TIRO-2110 file (N, C-alpha, C; in Angstrom, 1 decimal):
// TIRO-2110
212.3, -6.2, 285.3, N, 1, A
212.6, -5.1, 284.6, CA, 1, A
212.6, -6.0, 283.1, C, 1, A
213.3, -7.1, 283.3, N, 2, A
213.5, -8.1, 281.7, CA, 2, A
212.3, -8.4, 281.5, C, 2, A
211.2, -8.8, 282.3, N, 3, A
209.9, -9.1, 281.8, CA, 3, A
209.1, -7.8, 281.2, C, 3, A
209.4, -6.6, 281.8, N, 4, A
208.7, -5.4, 281.2, CA, 4, A
209.1, -5.1, 279.9, C, 4, A
210.5, -5.2, 279.7, N, 5, A
210.9, -4.8, 278.3, CA, 5, A
210.6, -6.0, 277.4, C, 5, A
210.6, -7.4, 277.6, N, 6, A
209.9, -8.2, 276.9, CA, 6, A
208.4, -7.9, 276.5, C, 6, A
207.8, -7.6, 277.5, N, 7, A
206.2, -7.0, 277.3, CA, 7, A
206.2, -5.9, 276.5, C, 7, A
207.2, -5.2, 276.4, N, 8, A
207.2, -3.7, 275.5, CA, 8, A
207.5, -4.2, 274.0, C, 8, A
208.6, -5.0, 273.9, N, 9, A
209.0, -5.6, 272.6, CA, 9, A
208.0, -6.3, 271.7, C, 9, A
207.4, -7.2, 272.8, N, 10, A
206.1, -8.0, 272.1, CA, 10, A
205.1, -6.9, 271.6, C, 10, A
204.9, -6.2, 272.4, N, 11, A
203.6, -5.2, 272.3, CA, 11, A
204.1, -4.4, 270.7, C, 11, A
205.2, -3.9, 270.7, N, 12, A
205.8, -3.3, 269.6, CA, 12, A
205.7, -4.1, 268.3, C, 12, A
206.0, -5.4, 268.4, N, 13, A
205.9, -6.3, 267.2, CA, 13, A
204.6, -6.5, 266.7, C, 13, A
203.6, -6.7, 267.9, N, 14, A
202.1, -6.9, 267.4, CA, 14, A
201.5, -5.9, 266.7, C, 14, A
201.9, -4.5, 267.2, N, 15, A
201.3, -3.3, 266.7, CA, 15, A
201.9, -3.3, 265.4, C, 15, A
203.2, -3.4, 265.1, N, 16, A
203.7, -3.2, 263.8, CA, 16, A
203.0, -4.3, 262.7, C, 16, A
203.0, -5.5, 263.3, N, 17, A
202.3, -6.6, 262.4, CA, 17, A
200.8, -6.1, 262.1, C, 17, A
200.0, -5.7, 263.1, N, 18, A
198.7, -5.2, 262.6, CA, 18, A
198.9, -4.2, 261.8, C, 18, A
199.5, -3.2, 261.9, N, 19, A
199.7, -1.8, 261.0, CA, 19, A
200.1, -2.6, 259.6, C, 19, A
200.9, -3.2, 259.7, N, 20, A
201.3, -3.9, 258.1, CA, 20, A
200.0, -4.7, 257.7, C, 20, A
199.2, -5.4, 258.5, N, 21, A
198.1, -5.9, 257.6, CA, 21, A
197.0, -5.1, 257.3, C, 21, A
196.9, -4.0, 258.1, N, 22, A
195.7, -2.9, 257.7, CA, 22, A
196.4, -2.3, 256.4, C, 22, A
197.7, -2.1, 256.3, N, 23, A
198.3, -1.2, 255.2, CA, 23, A
197.9, -2.1, 253.8, C, 23, A
198.3, -3.5, 254.0, N, 24, A
197.9, -4.4, 252.8, CA, 24, A
196.4, -4.7, 252.6, C, 24, A
195.7, -4.7, 253.7, N, 25, A
194.3, -4.7, 253.4, CA, 25, A
193.8, -3.5, 252.6, C, 25, A
194.2, -2.4, 253.2, N, 26, A
193.9, -1.2, 252.4, CA, 26, A
194.4, -0.9, 250.9, C, 26, A
195.5, -1.5, 250.6, N, 27, A
196.3, -1.4, 249.2, CA, 27, A
195.4, -2.3, 248.5, C, 27, A
195.1, -3.5, 249.0, N, 28, A
194.4, -4.6, 248.1, CA, 28, A
193.2, -3.9, 247.7, C, 28, A
192.3, -3.4, 248.5, N, 29, A
190.9, -2.7, 248.2, CA, 29, A
191.3, -1.6, 247.4, C, 29, A
192.3, -0.8, 247.3, N, 30, A
192.5, 0.4, 246.7, CA, 30, A
193.1, -0.3, 245.1, C, 30, A
193.8, -1.3, 245.1, N, 31, A
194.0, -1.9, 243.7, CA, 31, A
192.8, -2.5, 243.1, C, 31, A
191.9, -3.1, 243.6, N, 32, A
190.8, -3.6, 243.3, CA, 32, A
189.8, -2.6, 242.9, C, 32, A
189.7, -1.5, 243.7, N, 33, A
188.9, -0.1, 243.0, CA, 33, A
189.3, 0.3, 241.8, C, 33, A
190.7, 0.4, 241.5, N, 34, A
191.4, 0.8, 240.3, CA, 34, A
190.9, 0.0, 239.3, C, 34, A
191.3, -1.4, 239.4, N, 35, A
191.1, -2.4, 238.5, CA, 35, A
189.8, -2.5, 237.9, C, 35, A
188.7, -2.3, 238.8, N, 36, A
187.3, -2.1, 238.3, CA, 36, A
187.1, -0.8, 237.6, C, 36, A
187.6, 0.4, 238.3, N, 37, A
187.4, 1.5, 237.5, CA, 37, A
188.0, 1.6, 236.1, C, 37, A
189.0, 0.7, 235.8, N, 38, A
189.3, 0.8, 234.5, CA, 38, A
188.7, -0.1, 233.3, C, 38, A
187.8, -1.2, 234.0, N, 39, A
187.1, -2.0, 233.2, CA, 39, A
185.8, -1.2, 232.9, C, 39, A
185.3, -0.6, 233.9, N, 40, A
184.1, 0.2, 233.7, CA, 40, A
184.2, 1.3, 232.3, C, 40, A
185.6, 2.0, 232.8, N, 41, A
185.9, 3.1, 232.0, CA, 41, A
186.0, 2.4, 230.4, C, 41, A
186.6, 1.2, 230.2, N, 42, A
186.8, 0.8, 228.9, CA, 42, A
185.3, 0.5, 228.3, C, 42, A
184.3, 0.0, 229.2, N, 43, A
183.1, 0.1, 228.7, CA, 43, A
182.2, 1.2, 228.6, C, 43, A
182.9, 2.3, 228.8, N, 44, A
182.0, 3.8, 228.5, CA, 44, A
181.2, 4.1, 229.9, C, 44, A
181.4, 3.2, 230.8, N, 45, A
180.6, 3.6, 232.1, CA, 45, A
181.5, 4.6, 233.0, C, 45, A
181.6, 5.8, 232.8, N, 46, A
182.3, 6.7, 233.2, CA, 46, A
181.9, 6.7, 235.0, C, 46, A
180.5, 7.2, 235.0, N, 47, A
179.9, 7.3, 236.2, CA, 47, A
179.8, 6.3, 237.3, C, 47, A
180.1, 5.2, 236.7, N, 48, A
180.1, 3.7, 237.5, CA, 48, A
181.6, 3.6, 237.8, C, 48, A
182.6, 4.1, 237.0, N, 49, A
184.1, 4.1, 237.2, CA, 49, A
184.2, 4.9, 238.4, C, 49, A
183.6, 6.3, 238.3, N, 50, A
183.9, 7.2, 239.3, CA, 50, A
183.5, 6.6, 240.6, C, 50, A
182.1, 6.0, 240.8, N, 51, A
181.7, 5.7, 241.9, CA, 51, A
182.4, 4.6, 242.4, C, 51, A
183.2, 3.7, 241.6, N, 52, A
183.9, 2.8, 242.2, CA, 52, A
185.2, 3.3, 243.0, C, 52, A
186.0, 4.5, 242.5, N, 53, A
186.8, 4.9, 243.2, CA, 53, A
186.6, 5.6, 244.4, C, 53, A
185.4, 6.2, 244.5, N, 54, A
185.0, 7.1, 245.7, CA, 54, A
184.8, 6.0, 246.8, C, 54, A
184.7, 4.8, 246.7, N, 55, A
184.5, 3.8, 247.7, CA, 55, A
185.6, 3.7, 248.5, C, 55, A
186.9, 4.3, 247.9, N, 56, A
188.1, 4.3, 248.6, CA, 56, A
188.9, 5.4, 248.7, C, 56, A
188.0, 6.6, 248.5, N, 57, A
188.5, 7.9, 248.1, CA, 57, A
189.1, 8.4, 249.3, C, 57, A
190.6, 9.0, 249.1, N, 58, A
191.3, 9.5, 250.1, CA, 58, A
191.9, 10.8, 249.7, C, 58, A
191.4, 11.8, 250.3, N, 59, A
191.5, 13.1, 249.9, CA, 59, A
193.1, 13.5, 249.5, C, 59, A
194.0, 12.9, 250.3, N, 60, A
195.4, 13.1, 250.2, CA, 60, A
196.2, 12.1, 249.3, C, 60, A
195.5, 11.4, 248.5, N, 61, A
196.1, 10.4, 247.5, CA, 61, A
196.1, 11.0, 246.5, C, 61, A
197.3, 11.3, 245.7, N, 62, A
197.4, 12.0, 244.3, CA, 62, A
196.7, 11.1, 243.2, C, 62, A
197.0, 9.8, 243.3, N, 63, A
196.7, 9.0, 242.2, CA, 63, A
195.2, 8.8, 242.0, C, 63, A
194.4, 8.9, 243.2, N, 64, A
192.8, 8.9, 243.0, CA, 64, A
192.5, 10.1, 242.5, C, 64, A
192.9, 11.3, 243.1, N, 65, A
192.4, 12.6, 242.7, CA, 65, A
192.6, 12.8, 241.1, C, 65, A
194.0, 12.5, 240.8, N, 66, A
194.2, 12.4, 239.4, CA, 66, A
193.2, 11.7, 238.4, C, 66, A
192.9, 10.4, 238.7, N, 67, A
192.2, 9.6, 238.0, CA, 67, A
190.6, 10.3, 238.1, C, 67, A
190.2, 10.6, 239.2, N, 68, A
189.0, 11.1, 239.3, CA, 68, A
188.6, 12.5, 238.4, C, 68, A
189.9, 13.1, 238.2, N, 69, A
189.9, 14.4, 237.5, CA, 69, A
189.6, 14.0, 236.2, C, 69, A
190.4, 12.9, 235.6, N, 70, A
190.3, 12.4, 234.1, CA, 70, A
188.9, 11.7, 233.8, C, 70, A
188.2, 11.0, 235.0, N, 71, A
187.0, 10.3, 234.6, CA, 71, A
186.0, 11.1, 234.8, C, 71, A
186.0, 12.3, 235.6, N, 72, A
184.9, 13.2, 235.4, CA, 72, A
184.8, 14.2, 234.1, C, 72, A
186.0, 14.3, 233.6, N, 73, A
186.2, 15.0, 232.4, CA, 73, A
185.6, 14.2, 231.4, C, 73, A
185.7, 12.9, 231.3, N, 74, A
185.2, 11.9, 230.4, CA, 74, A
183.7, 11.8, 230.4, C, 74, A
183.4, 12.2, 231.9, N, 75, A
181.8, 11.7, 232.0, CA, 75, A
181.1, 13.5, 231.7, C, 75, A
181.9, 14.4, 231.3, N, 76, A
181.0, 15.6, 231.1, CA, 76, A
181.1, 16.5, 232.4, C, 76, A
181.5, 16.2, 233.6, N, 77, A
181.3, 16.7, 234.7, CA, 77, A
182.6, 17.7, 234.9, C, 77, A
182.7, 18.8, 234.1, N, 78, A
184.0, 19.5, 233.9, CA, 78, A
184.3, 20.2, 235.2, C, 78, A
183.2, 20.9, 235.9, N, 79, A
183.8, 21.5, 237.3, CA, 79, A
184.4, 20.7, 238.2, C, 79, A
183.6, 19.2, 238.4, N, 80, A
184.2, 18.5, 239.0, CA, 80, A
185.5, 17.9, 238.9, C, 80, A
185.6, 17.5, 237.3, N, 81, A
187.0, 17.3, 237.0, CA, 81, A
188.2, 18.5, 237.3, C, 81, A
187.7, 19.7, 237.1, N, 82, A
188.6, 20.7, 237.8, CA, 82, A
189.0, 20.8, 238.9, C, 82, A
187.9, 20.5, 239.9, N, 83, A
188.2, 20.4, 241.5, CA, 83, A
189.4, 19.2, 241.7, C, 83, A
189.1, 18.2, 241.0, N, 84, A
190.0, 16.9, 241.2, CA, 84, A
191.3, 17.2, 240.6, C, 84, A
191.5, 17.8, 239.4, N, 85, A
192.8, 18.0, 239.1, CA, 85, A
193.5, 19.0, 239.9, C, 85, A
192.8, 20.3, 240.5, N, 86, A
193.3, 21.1, 241.3, CA, 86, A
194.0, 20.4, 242.6, C, 86, A
193.0, 19.5, 243.0, N, 87, A
193.7, 18.8, 244.3, CA, 87, A
194.9, 18.1, 243.9, C, 87, A
195.0, 17.4, 243.0, N, 88, A
196.2, 16.9, 242.3, CA, 88, A
197.2, 17.9, 242.2, C, 88, A
197.1, 19.1, 241.8, N, 89, A
198.3, 20.0, 241.6, CA, 89, A
198.8, 20.6, 242.9, C, 89, A
197.7, 20.5, 243.9, N, 90, A
198.0, 20.9, 245.2, CA, 90, A
199.0, 19.8, 245.8, C, 90, A
198.7, 18.6, 245.9, N, 91, A
199.5, 17.4, 246.3, CA, 91, A
201.0, 17.2, 245.6, C, 91, A
200.8, 17.8, 244.5, N, 92, A
202.2, 17.3, 243.7, CA, 92, A
202.5, 18.8, 243.1, C, 92, A
202.7, 19.7, 243.4, N, 93, A
202.9, 21.1, 242.8, CA, 93, A
203.9, 21.4, 241.6, C, 93, A
204.8, 20.3, 241.7, N, 94, A
206.0, 20.3, 240.7, CA, 94, A
205.7, 19.3, 239.3, C, 94, A
204.4, 18.9, 239.4, N, 95, A
204.3, 17.7, 238.5, CA, 95, A
203.6, 18.4, 237.2, C, 95, A
204.0, 18.2, 236.1, N, 96, A
203.2, 18.5, 234.7, CA, 96, A
201.8, 17.8, 234.6, C, 96, A
202.1, 16.4, 235.0, N, 97, A
201.0, 15.6, 234.9, CA, 97, A
199.5, 15.9, 235.2, C, 97, A
199.4, 16.5, 236.3, N, 98, A
198.0, 17.0, 236.5, CA, 98, A
197.6, 18.3, 235.9, C, 98, A
198.7, 19.1, 235.4, N, 99, A
198.7, 20.3, 234.7, CA, 99, A
197.8, 20.1, 233.3, C, 99, A
198.4, 18.9, 232.6, N, 100, A
198.2, 18.7, 231.4, CA, 100, A
196.6, 18.1, 231.5, C, 100, A
196.1, 17.4, 232.4, N, 101, A
194.9, 17.0, 232.8, CA, 101, A
194.0, 18.0, 233.2, C, 101, A
194.2, 19.1, 233.8, N, 102, A
193.6, 20.2, 234.1, CA, 102, A
193.3, 21.0, 233.0, C, 102, A
194.1, 20.9, 231.9, N, 103, A
193.8, 21.7, 230.7, CA, 103, A
192.7, 21.1, 229.9, C, 103, A
192.1, 19.7, 230.1, N, 104, A
191.1, 19.0, 229.5, CA, 104, A
189.8, 19.8, 229.6, C, 104, A
189.4, 19.6, 231.0, N, 105, A
188.0, 20.3, 231.4, CA, 105, A
188.3, 22.2, 231.1, C, 105, A
189.3, 22.7, 231.4, N, 106, A
189.1, 24.2, 230.8, CA, 106, A
189.1, 24.4, 229.6, C, 106, A
189.7, 23.5, 228.4, N, 107, A
189.4, 23.7, 227.1, CA, 107, A
188.0, 23.4, 226.8, C, 107, A
187.2, 22.4, 227.6, N, 108, A
186.1, 22.0, 227.3, CA, 108, A
185.0, 23.1, 227.3, C, 108, A
185.3, 24.0, 228.7, N, 109, A
184.6, 25.0, 229.1, CA, 109, A
184.8, 26.4, 228.4, C, 109, A
185.9, 26.3, 227.3, N, 110, A
186.2, 27.4, 226.6, CA, 110, A
187.0, 28.5, 227.6, C, 110, A
187.5, 28.0, 228.5, N, 111, A
188.2, 29.1, 229.2, CA, 111, A
189.8, 29.2, 228.9, C, 111, A
190.1, 29.7, 227.5, N, 112, A
191.3, 29.8, 226.9, CA, 112, A
192.3, 30.4, 227.8, C, 112, A
192.0, 31.3, 228.3, N, 113, A
193.1, 32.4, 229.0, CA, 113, A
193.6, 31.7, 230.2, C, 113, A
192.8, 31.0, 230.8, N, 114, A
193.3, 30.2, 232.0, CA, 114, A
194.1, 28.6, 231.5, C, 114, A
194.0, 28.3, 230.2, N, 115, A
194.6, 27.3, 229.6, CA, 115, A
196.2, 27.9, 229.5, C, 115, A
196.1, 29.1, 228.8, N, 116, A
197.4, 29.8, 228.6, CA, 116, A
198.1, 30.0, 229.7, C, 116, A
197.7, 30.4, 230.9, N, 117, A
198.3, 30.5, 232.1, CA, 117, A
198.9, 29.1, 232.5, C, 117, A
197.9, 27.8, 232.3, N, 118, A
198.7, 26.6, 233.0, CA, 118, A
199.9, 26.1, 231.9, C, 118, A
199.6, 26.5, 230.6, N, 119, A
200.7, 26.1, 229.8, CA, 119, A
202.1, 26.7, 230.0, C, 119, A
202.0, 28.1, 230.4, N, 120, A
203.1, 29.0, 230.9, CA, 120, A
203.7, 28.4, 232.1, C, 120, A
202.8, 28.1, 233.1, N, 121, A
203.2, 27.2, 234.3, CA, 121, A
204.0, 26.0, 234.0, C, 121, A
203.5, 25.1, 232.9, N, 122, A
204.5, 23.8, 232.6, CA, 122, A
206.0, 24.3, 231.9, C, 122, A
205.8, 25.5, 231.2, N, 123, A
206.9, 25.7, 230.5, CA, 123, A
208.0, 26.3, 231.7, C, 123, A
207.5, 26.9, 232.7, N, 124, A
208.2, 27.6, 233.8, CA, 124, A
209.0, 26.4, 234.5, C, 124, A
208.3, 25.3, 234.7, N, 125, A
208.8, 24.2, 235.4, CA, 125, A
209.6, 23.2, 234.4, C, 125, A
209.3, 23.2, 233.1, N, 126, A
210.0, 22.1, 232.2, CA, 126, A
210.0, 23.1, 230.8, C, 126, A
211.0, 23.8, 230.8, N, 127, A
211.4, 24.8, 229.7, CA, 127, A
211.3, 24.3, 228.3, C, 127, A
211.7, 22.7, 228.2, N, 128, A
211.7, 22.3, 226.9, CA, 128, A
210.6, 21.4, 226.6, C, 128, A
209.4, 21.7, 227.1, N, 129, A
208.4, 20.7, 227.2, CA, 129, A
207.9, 21.1, 225.5, C, 129, A
208.0, 20.4, 224.7, N, 130, A
207.6, 20.8, 223.3, CA, 130, A
206.1, 20.5, 223.1, C, 130, A
205.4, 19.7, 224.0, N, 131, A
204.1, 19.5, 224.0, CA, 131, A
203.5, 20.7, 224.4, C, 131, A
203.8, 21.5, 225.5, N, 132, A
203.3, 22.4, 226.0, CA, 132, A
203.7, 23.8, 225.0, C, 132, A
204.7, 23.7, 224.4, N, 133, A
205.1, 24.8, 223.3, CA, 133, A
204.2, 24.7, 222.1, C, 133, A
203.9, 23.4, 221.6, N, 134, A
203.1, 23.3, 220.6, CA, 134, A
201.5, 23.6, 220.7, C, 134, A
201.1, 23.4, 221.8, N, 135, A
199.7, 23.7, 222.0, CA, 135, A
199.5, 25.2, 222.5, C, 135, A
200.3, 25.8, 223.2, N, 136, A
200.3, 27.0, 223.4, CA, 136, A
200.4, 27.9, 222.1, C, 136, A
201.5, 27.6, 221.4, N, 137, A
201.9, 28.3, 220.1, CA, 137, A
200.4, 28.1, 219.2, C, 137, A
199.7, 27.1, 219.1, N, 138, A
198.6, 26.6, 218.2, CA, 138, A
197.3, 27.7, 218.8, C, 138, A
197.3, 27.9, 220.0, N, 139, A
196.3, 28.8, 220.5, CA, 139, A
196.5, 30.3, 220.0, C, 139, A
197.9, 30.6, 220.0, N, 140, A
197.9, 32.0, 219.4, CA, 140, A
197.9, 32.0, 218.0, C, 140, A
198.1, 30.9, 217.3, N, 141, A
197.8, 30.8, 215.8, CA, 141, A
196.5, 30.7, 215.6, C, 141, A
195.5, 30.1, 216.3, N, 142, A
194.3, 30.2, 215.8, CA, 142, A
193.4, 31.7, 216.2, C, 142, A
194.1, 32.3, 217.2, N, 143, A
193.7, 33.6, 217.3, CA, 143, A
194.3, 34.6, 216.2, C, 143, A
195.0, 34.1, 215.2, N, 144, A
195.6, 35.0, 214.3, CA, 144, A
196.8, 35.8, 215.1, C, 144, A
197.5, 35.3, 216.1, N, 145, A
198.4, 36.2, 216.8, CA, 145, A
199.8, 35.6, 216.5, C, 145, A
200.2, 35.5, 215.2, N, 146, A
201.3, 34.8, 214.4, CA, 146, A
202.5, 35.2, 215.2, C, 146, A
202.6, 36.5, 215.6, N, 147, A
204.1, 37.0, 216.2, CA, 147, A
204.3, 36.3, 217.3, C, 147, A
203.1, 36.0, 218.1, N, 148, A
203.3, 35.4, 219.5, CA, 148, A
203.5, 33.8, 219.2, C, 148, A
202.9, 33.3, 218.3, N, 149, A
202.9, 31.5, 218.0, CA, 149, A
204.2, 31.6, 217.5, C, 149, A
204.9, 32.1, 216.5, N, 150, A
206.0, 31.7, 216.0, CA, 150, A
207.1, 31.5, 217.1, C, 150, A
207.3, 32.1, 218.0, N, 151, A
208.2, 31.9, 218.9, CA, 151, A
208.4, 30.6, 219.5, C, 151, A
207.0, 30.0, 219.7, N, 152, A
207.1, 28.6, 220.5, CA, 152, A
207.3, 27.7, 219.3, C, 152, A
207.2, 27.8, 218.1, N, 153, A
207.1, 26.9, 217.1, CA, 153, A
208.5, 26.9, 216.7, C, 153, A
209.2, 28.1, 216.6, N, 154, A
210.7, 28.1, 216.4, CA, 154, A
211.6, 27.0, 217.5, C, 154, A
211.3, 27.4, 218.7, N, 155, A
211.7, 26.5, 219.7, CA, 155, A
211.6, 25.0, 219.7, C, 155, A
210.5, 24.7, 219.0, N, 156, A
210.6, 23.1, 218.7, CA, 156, A
211.4, 22.8, 217.7, C, 156, A
211.2, 23.6, 216.7, N, 157, A
212.4, 23.2, 215.5, CA, 157, A
213.5, 23.3, 215.9, C, 157, A
213.9, 24.2, 216.5, N, 158, A
215.3, 24.3, 217.3, CA, 158, A
215.7, 23.0, 218.0, C, 158, A
214.8, 22.5, 218.8, N, 159, A
215.0, 21.2, 219.5, CA, 159, A
215.0, 20.0, 218.7, C, 159, A
213.9, 20.2, 217.9, N, 160, A
213.6, 18.9, 217.0, CA, 160, A
213.5, 19.2, 215.3, C, 160, A
214.7, 19.5, 214.9, N, 161, A
214.6, 20.1, 213.4, CA, 161, A
214.2, 19.3, 212.6, C, 161, A
213.8, 18.0, 212.6, N, 162, A
213.0, 17.1, 211.7, CA, 162, A
211.8, 16.7, 212.1, C, 162, A
211.3, 17.4, 213.1, N, 163, A
209.8, 17.0, 213.5, CA, 163, A
208.7, 17.4, 212.7, C, 163, A
207.9, 16.4, 212.2, N, 164, A
207.0, 16.8, 211.2, CA, 164, A
205.9, 18.0, 211.7, C, 164, A
205.3, 17.8, 213.0, N, 165, A
204.3, 18.6, 213.3, CA, 165, A
205.0, 20.0, 213.6, C, 165, A
206.2, 20.2, 214.4, N, 166, A
206.8, 21.3, 214.5, CA, 166, A
207.0, 21.9, 213.2, C, 166, A
207.6, 21.2, 212.2, N, 167, A
208.0, 21.9, 210.8, CA, 167, A
206.8, 22.3, 210.2, C, 167, A
205.7, 21.7, 210.2, N, 168, A
204.3, 22.1, 209.4, CA, 168, A
204.0, 23.3, 210.0, C, 168, A
203.6, 23.5, 211.1, N, 169, A
203.1, 24.6, 212.1, CA, 169, A
204.1, 25.7, 211.6, C, 169, A
205.3, 25.6, 211.8, N, 170, A
206.2, 26.6, 211.7, CA, 170, A
206.3, 27.3, 210.2, C, 170, A
206.4, 26.3, 209.3, N, 171, A
206.1, 26.7, 208.0, CA, 171, A
204.9, 27.6, 207.7, C, 171, A
203.8, 27.2, 208.3, N, 172, A
202.6, 27.7, 208.1, CA, 172, A
202.5, 29.1, 208.7, C, 172, A
203.1, 29.4, 209.9, N, 173, A
203.2, 30.8, 210.6, CA, 173, A
204.1, 31.7, 209.8, C, 173, A
205.2, 31.1, 209.3, N, 174, A
206.0, 31.8, 208.4, CA, 174, A
205.3, 32.4, 207.4, C, 174, A
204.6, 31.8, 206.8, N, 175, A
203.9, 32.0, 205.3, CA, 175, A
202.7, 33.0, 205.8, C, 175, A
202.1, 32.8, 207.0, N, 176, A
201.1, 33.8, 207.5, CA, 176, A
201.7, 35.2, 207.8, C, 176, A
202.8, 35.1, 208.3, N, 177, A
203.7, 36.4, 208.5, CA, 177, A
204.2, 37.1, 207.1, C, 177, A
204.0, 36.3, 206.1, N, 178, A
204.4, 36.8, 204.6, CA, 178, A
206.0, 36.8, 204.5, C, 178, A
206.6, 35.6, 205.2, N, 179, A
208.2, 35.3, 204.9, CA, 179, A
208.1, 34.1, 204.0, C, 179, A
207.7, 34.1, 202.8, N, 180, A
207.6, 33.1, 201.8, CA, 180, A
208.9, 32.4, 201.5, C, 180, A
210.0, 32.9, 201.4, N, 181, A
211.0, 32.0, 201.3, CA, 181, A
211.6, 31.3, 202.3, C, 181, A
211.4, 31.4, 203.7, N, 182, A
211.5, 30.7, 204.7, CA, 182, A
210.7, 29.8, 204.8, C, 182, A
209.3, 29.8, 204.5, N, 183, A
208.1, 29.1, 204.4, CA, 183, A
208.4, 28.0, 203.3, C, 183, A
208.8, 28.4, 202.2, N, 184, A
209.2, 27.3, 201.3, CA, 184, A
210.2, 26.4, 201.6, C, 184, A
211.1, 26.7, 202.2, N, 185, A
212.3, 26.0, 202.6, CA, 185, A
211.5, 25.0, 203.9, C, 185, A
210.7, 25.5, 204.6, N, 186, A
210.3, 24.6, 205.6, CA, 186, A
209.3, 23.6, 205.2, C, 186, A
208.4, 24.1, 204.2, N, 187, A
207.7, 23.1, 203.7, CA, 187, A
208.3, 22.0, 202.9, C, 187, A
209.7, 22.3, 202.2, N, 188, A
210.3, 21.3, 201.5, CA, 188, A
210.6, 20.3, 202.5, C, 188, A
211.3, 20.7, 203.7, N, 189, A
211.8, 19.9, 204.8, CA, 189, A
210.6, 19.0, 205.4, C, 189, A
209.5, 19.5, 205.4, N, 190, A
208.2, 18.5, 205.7, CA, 190, A
208.0, 17.4, 204.8, C, 190, A
208.1, 18.0, 203.4, N, 191, A
207.9, 16.9, 202.4, CA, 191, A
209.2, 15.8, 202.4, C, 191, A
210.3, 16.2, 203.0, N, 192, A
211.3, 15.0, 203.0, CA, 192, A
210.8, 14.1, 204.1, C, 192, A
210.2, 14.6, 205.2, N, 193, A
209.8, 13.7, 206.5, CA, 193, A
208.6, 13.0, 205.9, C, 193, A
207.6, 13.6, 205.1, N, 194, A
206.3, 13.1, 204.5, CA, 194, A
206.3, 13.4, 203.2, C, 194, A
206.8, 12.7, 202.2, N, 195, A
206.6, 13.1, 200.8, CA, 195, A
205.3, 13.6, 200.1, C, 195, A
204.1, 12.8, 200.7, N, 196, A
202.8, 13.0, 199.9, CA, 196, A
201.9, 13.8, 200.8, C, 196, A
202.5, 14.5, 201.9, N, 197, A
201.8, 15.5, 202.7, CA, 197, A
200.9, 16.5, 202.0, C, 197, A
199.4, 16.5, 202.2, N, 198, A
198.9, 17.2, 201.3, CA, 198, A
199.0, 18.8, 202.1, C, 198, A
199.1, 18.9, 203.2, N, 199, A
199.2, 20.3, 203.8, CA, 199, A
200.4, 21.0, 203.5, C, 199, A
201.7, 20.0, 203.6, N, 200, A
202.8, 20.6, 203.1, CA, 200, A
202.8, 21.1, 201.6, C, 200, A
202.1, 20.4, 200.7, N, 201, A
202.1, 20.5, 199.1, CA, 201, A
201.4, 21.7, 199.0, C, 201, A
200.3, 22.0, 199.7, N, 202, A
199.4, 23.0, 199.3, CA, 202, A
200.2, 24.5, 200.0, C, 202, A
200.8, 24.1, 201.0, N, 203, A
201.9, 25.3, 201.6, CA, 203, A
202.9, 25.6, 200.7, C, 203, A
203.6, 24.7, 199.9, N, 204, A
204.9, 25.0, 199.2, CA, 204, A
204.2, 25.7, 197.7, C, 204, A
202.9, 25.4, 197.6, N, 205, A
202.7, 26.1, 196.1, CA, 205, A
202.3, 27.3, 196.5, C, 205, A
201.6, 27.6, 197.7, N, 206, A
201.4, 29.3, 198.2, CA, 206, A
202.7, 29.9, 198.2, C, 206, A
203.7, 29.3, 199.2, N, 207, A
204.8, 30.0, 199.2, CA, 207, A
205.9, 30.2, 197.9, C, 207, A
205.4, 29.4, 196.9, N, 208, A
206.4, 29.3, 195.5, CA, 208, A
205.5, 30.3, 194.6, C, 208, A
204.5, 30.8, 195.1, N, 209, A
203.7, 31.7, 194.1, CA, 209, A
204.0, 33.1, 194.2, C, 209, A
END
């Protein structure tokens, strides 16, 4: 009985040791592929960078799918980029990171209604995410839907009262809505942040007229 137990224990240790070596070997290959892909990306060789990662591709690995989403976007392969970002979101459904990445190829394809949906998903998960607020508000601003845009810009300024980008776009939106007095006050705050800002100077002149 003692001999049997000893044999079992030895077998378990041998199995664990082999598994550890395999895991280390896989990680080394994965790390090397990532390293090479960054070098190729830096040289502008996006397709070669993609090919390098595909040699170690694992469907259930978030990091590979996320990076392939980015590299395919940079390579101009927008539909492929979307597919990899979608896989990343499936693997990490609560993460904002792949959602922001997903927006890149959607924007490149002009799928703005879907972009709005994704920004709203980010805000559902992270209600104080000012980056999502800013870009979502900007979409409505560019669509001349100032009444929708202003709510997002107000939230940014409420959270960051002296933020340059938030104050500037909030001021212009107020001006577009005909609120000259409030716009003037906001443009003046922008000019405290950046005293020679051309956009704020122009806006202040219009709000003061």
